[in-house]
Backbone as numpy.savetxt, mean C-alpha at the origin, in Angstrom:
# Nx Ny Nz CAx CAy CAz Cx Cy Cz
-4.21 6.79 9.65 -4.24 6.16 10.96 -3.61 7.03 12.02
-2.68 7.87 11.62 -2.00 8.71 12.60 -0.58 8.99 12.19
0.29 9.08 13.19 1.69 9.44 12.96 2.56 8.44 13.70
3.73 8.10 13.10 4.68 7.19 13.74 6.08 7.78 13.64
6.89 7.48 14.63 8.30 7.87 14.63 9.08 6.69 14.07
9.61 6.85 12.86 10.41 5.81 12.21 11.83 6.31 12.06
12.73 5.68 12.77 14.15 6.04 12.72 14.39 7.53 12.90
13.69 8.12 13.84 13.89 9.52 14.18 13.10 10.52 13.35
12.30 10.07 12.41 11.48 10.97 11.59 10.00 10.71 11.83
9.20 11.75 11.74 7.75 11.60 11.89 7.11 11.33 10.53
6.30 10.30 10.48 5.65 9.88 9.23 4.16 9.75 9.45
3.38 10.30 8.53 1.95 10.04 8.52 1.74 8.59 8.11
0.84 7.89 8.78 0.62 6.47 8.51 -0.75 6.28 7.86
-0.75 5.55 6.75 -1.98 5.24 6.01 -2.18 3.73 6.03
-3.36 3.28 6.43 -3.71 1.87 6.35 -4.02 1.60 4.88
-3.12 0.95 4.18 -3.25 0.78 2.73 -4.51 0.02 2.35
-4.85 -1.03 3.08 -6.06 -1.80 2.77 -7.32 -0.94 2.89
-7.39 -0.13 3.94 -8.55 0.75 4.12 -8.60 1.82 3.05
-7.42 2.36 2.69 -7.38 3.40 1.66 -7.88 2.84 0.33
-7.41 1.66 -0.04 -7.79 1.08 -1.33 -9.26 0.69 -1.34
-9.75 0.10 -0.24 -11.14 -0.34 -0.21 -12.12 0.82 -0.01
-11.64 1.91 0.60 -12.50 3.06 0.84 -13.35 2.91 2.09
-13.07 1.90 2.91 -13.84 1.73 4.14 -12.89 1.50 5.31
-13.37 1.84 6.49 -12.56 1.68 7.69 -12.23 0.22 7.92
-11.04 -0.03 8.37 -10.58 -1.38 8.62 -11.26 -1.96 9.86
-11.63 -3.20 9.77 -12.16 -3.92 10.92 -11.08 -4.90 11.38
-9.84 -4.47 11.31 -8.67 -5.29 11.59 -8.66 -5.80 13.03
-8.35 -7.07 13.15 -8.17 -7.68 14.46 -6.73 -8.17 14.50
-5.91 -7.52 15.33 -4.49 -7.86 15.37 -4.20 -8.97 16.37
-4.99 -10.01 16.36 -4.75 -11.13 17.25 -4.38 -12.35 16.43
-3.88 -13.36 17.08 -3.57 -14.61 16.41 -2.40 -14.53 15.45
-1.37 -13.76 15.77 -0.18 -13.71 14.93 -0.19 -12.67 13.84
-1.36 -12.04 13.59 -1.43 -11.03 12.53 -0.56 -9.83 12.88
-0.55 -9.43 14.13 0.22 -8.26 14.55 1.71 -8.45 14.25
2.23 -9.65 14.43 3.65 -9.90 14.19 4.01 -9.76 12.71
3.05 -9.99 11.83 3.30 -9.90 10.39 3.07 -8.50 9.84
2.28 -7.68 10.53 1.98 -6.32 10.05 3.25 -5.48 10.07
3.39 -4.59 9.09 4.58 -3.76 8.96 4.19 -2.34 8.54
5.02 -1.39 8.97 4.97 -0.04 8.44 6.08 0.05 7.40
5.72 0.46 6.20 6.70 0.60 5.12 6.71 2.07 4.71
7.87 2.72 4.89 8.00 4.13 4.55 8.26 4.29 3.06
7.64 5.32 2.47 7.92 5.64 1.07 9.34 6.20 0.98
9.96 6.01 -0.15 11.33 6.48 -0.39 11.43 7.98 -0.17
12.50 8.40 0.50 12.71 9.82 0.79 12.77 10.69 -0.45
13.13 10.11 -1.60 13.19 10.87 -2.85 11.81 11.39 -3.27
10.75 10.80 -2.74 9.40 11.25 -3.06 9.03 12.50 -2.27
9.86 12.86 -1.31 9.71 14.07 -0.51 8.38 14.15 0.22
7.91 13.01 0.72 6.76 12.96 1.60 7.11 12.06 2.77
6.77 12.49 3.95 7.00 11.65 5.13 5.75 10.83 5.35
5.70 9.69 4.68 4.52 8.85 4.73 4.93 7.39 4.78
4.19 6.63 5.57 4.38 5.19 5.64 3.02 4.53 5.47
3.02 3.31 4.95 1.78 2.56 4.80 1.81 1.36 5.75
0.67 1.06 6.34 0.51 -0.13 7.16 0.06 -1.24 6.23
0.78 -2.34 6.25 0.40 -3.50 5.45 0.26 -4.71 6.37
-0.57 -5.66 5.99 -0.81 -6.85 6.81 0.42 -7.74 6.89
1.08 -7.92 5.75 2.28 -8.76 5.71 3.04 -8.49 4.43
4.31 -8.83 4.44 5.13 -8.67 3.24 5.08 -9.96 2.43
4.97 -9.83 1.13 4.92 -11.00 0.25 6.26 -11.32 -0.35
7.27 -10.52 -0.06 8.59 -10.76 -0.62 8.78 -10.05 -1.94
9.99 -10.06 -2.40 10.30 -9.44 -3.68 10.04 -10.42 -4.83
9.59 -9.90 -5.92 9.34 -10.70 -7.12 10.08 -10.04 -8.28
10.44 -10.85 -9.26 10.98 -10.26 -10.48 10.13 -10.72 -11.65
10.35 -10.16 -12.79 9.48 -10.37 -13.96 9.34 -11.86 -14.29
10.39 -12.65 -14.10 10.33 -14.07 -14.41 9.37 -14.86 -13.54
8.92 -14.28 -12.43 7.99 -14.96 -11.53 6.54 -14.87 -12.01
6.29 -14.09 -13.04 4.92 -13.86 -13.50 4.71 -14.42 -14.90
3.48 -14.86 -15.15 3.15 -15.44 -16.45 2.37 -14.48 -17.34
1.78 -13.43 -16.73 1.05 -12.46 -17.55 1.05 -11.10 -16.87
0.83 -10.07 -17.70 0.71 -8.69 -17.22 -0.37 -8.02 -18.05
-1.31 -7.39 -17.38 -2.38 -6.69 -18.08 -2.57 -5.31 -17.47
-2.99 -4.37 -18.30 -3.29 -3.02 -17.82 -4.54 -3.10 -16.95
-4.63 -2.20 -16.01 -5.80 -2.15 -15.14 -6.98 -1.57 -15.92
-8.21 -1.94 -15.56 -9.39 -1.35 -16.21 -9.40 0.17 -16.01
-10.04 0.87 -16.94 -10.09 2.33 -16.90 -10.65 2.89 -15.60
-11.58 2.18 -14.97 -12.20 2.69 -13.75 -11.33 2.48 -12.50
-10.19 1.83 -12.65 -9.28 1.62 -11.52 -8.60 2.93 -11.15
-8.24 3.07 -9.87 -7.50 4.27 -9.47 -6.20 4.41 -10.25
-5.77 5.64 -10.48 -4.57 5.89 -11.27 -3.33 5.24 -10.69
-3.27 5.09 -9.36 -2.07 4.54 -8.75 -1.95 3.03 -8.94
-3.00 2.37 -9.43 -2.93 0.94 -9.76 -2.57 0.84 -11.23
-1.32 0.51 -11.51 -0.85 0.62 -12.89 -0.93 -0.66 -13.71
-0.86 -1.84 -13.09 -0.91 -3.08 -13.85 -1.29 -4.23 -12.94
-1.78 -5.31 -13.55 -2.11 -6.53 -12.81 -1.27 -7.66 -13.39
-0.56 -8.33 -12.51 0.27 -9.46 -12.90 -0.34 -10.73 -12.33
-0.05 -11.86 -12.97 -0.45 -13.14 -12.42 0.79 -14.02 -12.34
0.99 -14.63 -11.16 2.16 -15.49 -11.01 1.85 -16.91 -11.46
2.83 -17.78 -11.39 2.70 -19.15 -11.89 1.67 -19.97 -11.13
1.36 -19.57 -9.90 0.36 -20.30 -9.11 -1.05 -19.76 -9.31
-1.21 -18.72 -10.15 -2.52 -18.14 -10.41 -2.88 -16.97 -9.51
-1.98 -16.58 -8.61 -2.21 -15.45 -7.70 -2.08 -14.14 -8.47
-3.04 -13.23 -8.27 -2.97 -11.90 -8.89 -2.19 -10.95 -8.00
-1.39 -10.08 -8.62 -0.60 -9.06 -7.94 -0.85 -7.74 -8.64
-1.18 -6.71 -7.88 -1.43 -5.39 -8.47 -0.21 -4.51 -8.23
0.27 -3.93 -9.31 1.41 -3.01 -9.24 0.90 -1.62 -8.85
1.50 -1.06 -7.80 1.14 0.28 -7.36 2.19 1.27 -7.82
1.75 2.37 -8.40 2.65 3.46 -8.79 2.76 4.37 -7.58
3.83 4.21 -6.81 3.96 4.95 -5.55 4.11 6.44 -5.77
4.68 6.86 -6.90 4.81 8.30 -7.17 3.44 8.92 -7.35
2.56 8.26 -8.09 1.18 8.76 -8.26 0.47 8.77 -6.91
0.64 7.72 -6.14 0.02 7.64 -4.82 0.52 8.76 -3.92
1.83 9.00 -3.92 2.43 10.03 -3.06 2.00 11.44 -3.46
1.59 11.63 -4.69 1.14 12.95 -5.16 -0.36 13.16 -4.97
-1.04 12.18 -4.43 -2.49 12.27 -4.23 -2.81 12.97 -2.92
-3.55 14.07 -3.00 -3.91 14.79 -1.78 -4.83 13.95 -0.90
-5.64 13.09 -1.50 -6.52 12.21 -0.73 -5.69 11.22 0.09
-4.64 10.68 -0.50 -3.76 9.74 0.19 -3.01 10.41 1.34
-2.53 11.62 1.11 -1.72 12.30 2.11 -2.56 13.04 3.14
-3.86 13.13 2.97 -4.73 13.85 3.90 -4.97 13.04 5.16
-3.98 13.02 6.08 -4.10 12.17 7.26 -5.24 12.60 8.18
-5.74 13.80 8.02 -6.84 14.26 8.86 -8.18 13.76 8.34
-8.20 13.22 7.12 -9.45 12.75 6.53 -9.80 11.38 7.11
-11.02 11.22 7.51 -11.46 9.94 8.05 -12.05 9.10 6.94
-11.84 7.81 7.01 -12.45 6.89 6.06 -13.82 6.52 6.61
-14.83 6.65 5.77 -16.22 6.37 6.21 -16.47 4.89 6.31
């Protein structure tokens, strides 16, 4: 999406939904969506200045909040490491941020999503 100044550092910004879907976002930031959208910077230990745009935060979860965990299908991207299901039946996909941060496709901010 571009570059943002977060706490005095420049970060490349990736629209996570667009990156995962492989298509440009048709996002409409009206009706309260903009207030919930967040830029989340990857941990500095990963040594990449990158942040992801997300629609909203779902909060922190711990293992006790989930009733099942399954490996992702073989055709899933490597950065999707597992699928969890919570007690209400909602699916949650675990992202391996280290694998994502090492992906040249993810970090290629000059690349346009078709």
